C-alpha positions, -999 to +999 in steps of 0.1 A: -355-487-649-334-498-677-349-520-704-345-556-702-312-572-714-315-609-701-307-632-674-274-634-663-261-671-661-247-655-630-282-661-615-286-693-622-253-701-605-261-681-573-293-705-572-275-737-576-254-725-547-283-714-527-298-752-531-261-761-514-261-736-487-295-722-479-289-700-450-289-664-443-251-665-439-248-672-476-275-650-485-262-621-470-228-628-485-245-629-520-274-604-523-255-584-546-257-611-568-293-616-566-303-582-569-281-575-602-285-608-618-322-622-609-343-589-591-331-566-614-335-584-649-368-599-635-384-563-623-371-553-661-387-582-676-420-573-658-422-542-670-422-553-706-448-580-702-474-556-684-483-538-716-497-574-729-505-591-698-514-567-670-495-558-638-471-581-632-465-594-595-429-600-586-427-630-555-407-625-524-372-646-523-385-659-488-402-687-478-431-689-454-414-717-431-444-714-400-461-746-408-432-762-432-412-789-420-388-775-442-373-745-426-347-734-454-354-697-455-347-690-491-371-698-521-344-715-552-362-696-578-376-662-585-407-662-598-433-635-612-469-640-621-497-617-642-532-627-630-560-631-653-587-641-627-581-649-584-562-681-591-557-679-631-526-664-648-493-665-663-462-677-646-423-672-652-396-686-634-356-681-631-338-709-614-305-731-611-324-751-636-329-719-662-362-704-676-394-717-670-430-701-682-461-714-676-499-706-667-532-718-655-555-723-631-533-727-598-557-726-572-594-713-562-622-717-538-644-749-540-667-728-561-644-718-588-636-754-587-672-763-590-672-738-619-642-753-636-654-789-638-691-775-649-674-761-680-653-789-682-684-812-682-702-790-708-705-802-745-696-774-760-673-756-736-655-785-724-650-797-759-630-771-766-606-776-742-591-806-753-577-796-786-567-765-770-545-786-746-533-808-776-520-777-792-502-763-762-484-802-758-475-802-799-458-769-788-437-783-759-458-780-733-465-799-704-502-802-690-499-804-653-520-797-619-530-816-589-557-845-598-578-865-579-568-903-577-603-911-583-636-894-603-650-864-586-683-868-570-711-864-593-695-877-626-696-907-640-663-927-647-672-929-683-673-892-689-654-886-722-633-859-702-629-878-669-594-871-667-598-829-668-623-837-643-599-854-619-579-816-621-580-798-589-560-773-606-549-770-645-517-758-657-494-761-685-455-753-685-424-751-708-391-755-692-364-735-717-335-741-694-306-719-702-302-713-741-277-689-751-303-661-757-312-662-719-290-635-714-303-617-740-330-592-748-346-620-770-357-642-738-381-612-732-396-623-766-394-659-759-417-656-725-439-634-744-443-657-772-451-686-747-474-664-727-493-653-759-494-693-769-515-701-736-538-668-741-566-690-753-565-714-722-559-684-699-587-668-711-608-705-714-602-708-677-610-673-667-641-672-681-648-707-663-640-699-627-648-658-630-635-630-612-609-603-615-572-609-609-566-608-569 
């Protein structure tokens, strides 16, 4: 495998066109573009990131439409994830919108969610989380994740971290778009730097929910 040289803009154009025509006919006619401008550079990027973050899984491009109302067969972005614990890890994606990086606690068991909330509630560990997220926000990350509309059962509405306790998932992400460096090897440095910025959060979440990567 050759080294990572960047994401060609042809890959972004491919996804823009796929959004307009998400069909097997389009995919078959343009699969070479996907292979060369999306999949190959993502594999090369994954190989570079694995030395610092462990195995990187590249997602399949096909959507699971068995139980979905939307029967579009193809995903409109190519993602990859490096797991730190079940439901916790780093994420990178290329799509028509450009480059996106993220990380956090994406999904987990009820027991993991209970452990997460216990850690947030803890007056030592929980207090660490707020400035950690604040630092990421100051660096251009957006904190997200699915949240309850009301307080979780067992916690007071005036809890100092009630907003964090409402989270069912806790993530942060940064959208880079398509800067000039996207087509160059610098893109790997930008992704690595963003993932490194998220490492304290990933380590905190891993300690909170426990377990080994899936």
